[in-house]
C-alpha positions as a Markdown table, in Angstrom:
| # | Residue | x | y | z |
|---|---|---|---|---|
| 1 | Met | -149.6 | 35.1 | -70.7 |
| 2 | Tyr | -149.4 | 36.5 | -74.2 |
| 3 | Ser | -148.2 | 39.9 | -73.0 |
| 4 | Val | -145.4 | 38.2 | -71.0 |
| 5 | Leu | -144.3 | 36.3 | -74.0 |
| 6 | Arg | -144.4 | 39.4 | -76.2 |
| 7 | Glu | -142.4 | 41.4 | -73.7 |
| 8 | Thr | -139.8 | 38.7 | -73.4 |
| 9 | Trp | -139.5 | 38.3 | -77.2 |
| 10 | Thr | -139.2 | 42.1 | -77.5 |
| 11 | Ser | -136.5 | 42.1 | -74.8 |
| 12 | Val | -134.6 | 39.4 | -76.7 |
| 13 | Arg | -134.8 | 41.2 | -80.0 |
| 14 | Glu | -133.6 | 44.5 | -78.5 |
| 15 | Gly | -130.7 | 42.8 | -76.8 |
| 16 | Arg | -131.7 | 43.4 | -73.2 |
| 17 | Ile | -132.0 | 39.6 | -72.6 |
| 18 | Lys | -129.6 | 37.1 | -74.2 |
| 19 | Leu | -130.7 | 33.5 | -74.6 |
| 20 | Ile | -127.8 | 31.0 | -74.2 |
| 21 | Asp | -128.0 | 27.3 | -75.0 |
| 22 | Pro | -127.0 | 25.5 | -71.8 |
| 23 | Asp | -125.7 | 22.5 | -73.9 |
| 24 | Pro | -124.3 | 23.9 | -77.1 |
| 25 | Pro | -123.3 | 21.6 | -79.9 |
| 26 | Val | -119.6 | 20.9 | -79.9 |
| 27 | Thr | -119.0 | 19.5 | -83.3 |
| 28 | Phe | -120.3 | 20.2 | -86.8 |
| 29 | Ala | -122.2 | 17.0 | -86.8 |
| 30 | Ala | -123.9 | 17.8 | -83.5 |
| 31 | Tyr | -124.7 | 21.3 | -84.9 |
| 32 | Ser | -126.2 | 19.9 | -88.0 |
| 33 | Phe | -128.4 | 17.4 | -86.2 |
| 34 | Arg | -129.8 | 19.8 | -83.7 |
| 35 | Leu | -133.0 | 21.1 | -85.3 |
| 36 | Cys | -133.0 | 24.3 | -83.4 |
| 37 | Tyr | -129.9 | 25.3 | -85.4 |
| 38 | Ser | -130.4 | 23.4 | -88.7 |
| 39 | Leu | -134.1 | 23.1 | -89.3 |
| 40 | Trp | -133.8 | 25.3 | -92.4 |
| 41 | Phe | -131.2 | 22.9 | -93.8 |
| 42 | Trp | -133.3 | 19.8 | -93.3 |
| 43 | Ala | -136.5 | 21.5 | -94.6 |
| 44 | Ser | -134.7 | 22.5 | -97.7 |
| 45 | Leu | -133.3 | 19.0 | -98.3 |
| 46 | Ala | -136.8 | 17.5 | -97.7 |
| 47 | Phe | -138.2 | 20.0 | -100.3 |
| 48 | Ile | -135.5 | 19.0 | -102.8 |
| 49 | Leu | -136.3 | 15.3 | -102.2 |
| 50 | Leu | -140.1 | 15.8 | -102.4 |
| 51 | Thr | -139.7 | 17.8 | -105.6 |
| 52 | Cys | -137.6 | 15.1 | -107.3 |
| 53 | Val | -140.1 | 12.5 | -106.2 |
| 54 | Leu | -143.0 | 14.6 | -107.6 |
| 55 | Val | -141.2 | 15.2 | -110.9 |
| 56 | Tyr | -140.7 | 11.5 | -111.5 |
| 57 | Thr | -144.0 | 10.2 | -110.1 |
| 58 | Thr | -146.5 | 12.4 | -111.9 |
| 59 | Asp | -146.3 | 10.3 | -115.0 |
| 60 | Phe | -147.8 | 7.5 | -113.0 |
| 61 | Val | -150.1 | 9.5 | -110.7 |
| 62 | Pro | -151.5 | 12.4 | -112.7 |
| 63 | Leu | -153.4 | 13.6 | -109.6 |
| 64 | Leu | -150.1 | 15.0 | -108.2 |
| 65 | Leu | -149.6 | 17.2 | -111.3 |
| 66 | Pro | -150.7 | 20.5 | -109.6 |
| 67 | Ala | -148.4 | 19.8 | -106.6 |
| 68 | Arg | -145.6 | 19.1 | -109.1 |
| 69 | Tyr | -146.1 | 22.5 | -110.7 |
| 70 | Val | -146.0 | 24.4 | -107.4 |
| 71 | Phe | -143.0 | 22.5 | -106.0 |
| 72 | Ala | -141.1 | 22.6 | -109.3 |
| 73 | Thr | -141.7 | 26.4 | -109.6 |
| 74 | Leu | -140.2 | 27.0 | -106.2 |
| 75 | Tyr | -137.5 | 24.5 | -106.9 |
| 76 | Val | -136.3 | 26.4 | -109.9 |
| 77 | Leu | -137.2 | 30.0 | -109.1 |
| 78 | Phe | -136.3 | 30.1 | -105.4 |
| 79 | Leu | -134.3 | 27.3 | -103.9 |
| 80 | Pro | -131.0 | 27.5 | -105.8 |
| 81 | Gly | -130.8 | 31.2 | -105.1 |
| 82 | Tyr | -131.9 | 30.7 | -101.5 |
| 83 | Ser | -129.1 | 28.2 | -100.9 |
| 84 | Leu | -126.6 | 30.5 | -102.5 |
| 85 | Val | -127.7 | 33.5 | -100.4 |
| 86 | Glu | -127.5 | 31.4 | -97.3 |
| 87 | Ala | -123.9 | 30.3 | -98.3 |
| 88 | Leu | -122.9 | 33.9 | -99.1 |
| 89 | Tyr | -124.6 | 35.6 | -96.2 |
| 90 | Pro | -124.7 | 33.1 | -93.3 |
| 91 | Gly | -125.2 | 35.6 | -90.5 |
| 92 | Glu | -128.8 | 36.4 | -89.4 |
| 93 | Gly | -128.2 | 40.1 | -89.4 |
| 94 | Asp | -126.4 | 40.3 | -92.8 |
| 95 | Leu | -129.6 | 40.8 | -94.8 |
| 96 | Ser | -133.2 | 41.6 | -94.0 |
| 97 | Pro | -135.8 | 38.9 | -94.8 |
| 98 | Leu | -137.0 | 40.9 | -97.8 |
| 99 | Glu | -133.5 | 41.3 | -99.2 |
| 100 | Arg | -133.0 | 37.5 | -98.7 |
| 101 | Val | -136.2 | 36.7 | -100.7 |
| 102 | Ala | -135.4 | 39.2 | -103.5 |
| 103 | Leu | -131.8 | 38.0 | -103.8 |
| 104 | Ser | -132.9 | 34.3 | -103.7 |
| 105 | Ile | -135.3 | 34.9 | -106.6 |
| 106 | Gly | -132.7 | 37.0 | -108.6 |
| 107 | Leu | -129.9 | 34.6 | -108.0 |
| 108 | Ser | -132.0 | 31.6 | -109.0 |
| 109 | Leu | -132.9 | 33.3 | -112.2 |
| 110 | Ala | -129.1 | 33.7 | -112.8 |
| 111 | Val | -127.9 | 30.3 | -111.6 |
| 112 | Val | -130.4 | 27.9 | -113.2 |
| 113 | Pro | -129.7 | 29.2 | -116.8 |
| 114 | Leu | -125.9 | 28.8 | -116.0 |
| 115 | Ile | -126.6 | 25.2 | -115.0 |
| 116 | Gly | -128.4 | 24.7 | -118.3 |
| 117 | Leu | -125.6 | 26.3 | -120.2 |
| 118 | Val | -123.0 | 24.0 | -118.6 |
| 119 | Leu | -125.3 | 21.0 | -119.3 |
| 120 | Asn | -125.7 | 22.0 | -122.9 |
| 121 | Tyr | -122.0 | 21.3 | -123.5 |
| 122 | Thr | -122.0 | 17.9 | -121.8 |
| 123 | Gln | -123.1 | 14.5 | -123.1 |
| 124 | Trp | -126.3 | 14.6 | -121.2 |
| 125 | Gly | -127.7 | 17.8 | -122.7 |
| 126 | Ile | -130.6 | 19.8 | -121.5 |
| 127 | Arg | -133.3 | 17.2 | -120.6 |
| 128 | Leu | -135.4 | 16.7 | -117.5 |
| 129 | Thr | -133.2 | 14.3 | -115.6 |
| 130 | Pro | -129.9 | 16.2 | -116.0 |
| 131 | Val | -131.5 | 19.5 | -115.1 |
| 132 | Val | -133.3 | 18.2 | -112.0 |
| 133 | Ala | -130.2 | 16.3 | -110.9 |
| 134 | Ser | -127.8 | 19.2 | -111.5 |
| 135 | Thr | -130.0 | 21.7 | -109.8 |
| 136 | Ala | -130.3 | 19.3 | -106.8 |
| 137 | Ile | -126.6 | 18.8 | -106.6 |
| 138 | Phe | -125.9 | 22.5 | -106.8 |
| 139 | Thr | -128.5 | 23.4 | -104.2 |
| 140 | Thr | -127.5 | 20.6 | -101.8 |
| 141 | Thr | -123.8 | 21.7 | -102.1 |
| 142 | Met | -124.7 | 25.3 | -101.4 |
| 143 | Leu | -126.8 | 24.2 | -98.4 |
| 144 | Ile | -124.0 | 22.2 | -96.9 |
| 145 | Ile | -121.6 | 25.1 | -97.4 |
| 146 | Ala | -124.1 | 27.4 | -95.8 |
| 147 | Leu | -124.6 | 25.0 | -92.9 |
| 148 | Tyr | -120.8 | 24.9 | -92.3 |
| 149 | Arg | -120.5 | 28.7 | -92.5 |
| 150 | Lys | -123.4 | 29.1 | -90.0 |
| 151 | Tyr | -121.6 | 26.7 | -87.7 |
| 152 | Ser | -118.4 | 28.6 | -88.0 |
| 153 | Ile | -120.2 | 31.9 | -87.1 |
| 154 | Tyr | -121.9 | 30.1 | -84.2 |
| 155 | Lys | -118.6 | 28.8 | -82.9 |
| 156 | Leu | -117.0 | 32.2 | -83.1 |
| 157 | Ser | -119.9 | 33.8 | -81.2 |
| 158 | Ile | -119.3 | 31.6 | -78.2 |
| 159 | Thr | -117.9 | 33.5 | -75.2 |
| 160 | Pro | -114.3 | 32.6 | -74.0 |
| 161 | Thr | -115.8 | 30.9 | -70.9 |
| 162 | Arg | -117.9 | 28.7 | -73.0 |
| 163 | Arg | -115.0 | 27.9 | -75.4 |
| 164 | Lys | -113.0 | 26.8 | -72.4 |
| 165 | Ser | -115.7 | 24.4 | -71.4 |
| 166 | Trp | -115.9 | 23.2 | -74.9 |
| 167 | Ser | -112.2 | 22.4 | -75.0 |
| 168 | Ser | -112.5 | 20.4 | -71.8 |
| 169 | Gly | -115.1 | 18.3 | -73.5 |
| 170 | Arg | -117.8 | 19.0 | -70.9 |
| 171 | Gly | -120.0 | 21.0 | -73.3 |
| 172 | Arg | -121.6 | 22.9 | -70.5 |
| 173 | Val | -121.2 | 26.4 | -69.2 |
| 174 | Ser | -119.4 | 26.4 | -65.9 |
| 175 | Gly | -120.3 | 29.1 | -63.4 |
């Protein structure tokens, strides 16, 4: 069984077999709520929410402090850059996974200080709440842009036959 799965996966990766969704999402909303297309988006949003909850609840529950350190480190050093990389390079083949990780860390190290610089000249200043909120807003905005760009690429990758079935509203491939 395992050898069959491995051979199938190898064939898909080499392009000998092409997997096609029999019921592709027609709209951006449908695309964003289909987890096979947007799980990365929802996981990133959940990570942002969990980090914000941890940052503000560790004053009351000190037992969660180690989790706060881990999540906040990834929140500051990886997630802003990751969302920006996904927005700039939405295609799967644009960058290798190692390049994506390296760029995510590097861009986070560039973006977060810029957010702090902008906050320094506002009435809120550089404090915990404005930094967490601004980073969350920036990251969420970049994630939404990335999701839309990935949807645009997906829409363009549909063959003309499938586009025709989309325009008729059926959403299914006709033989």
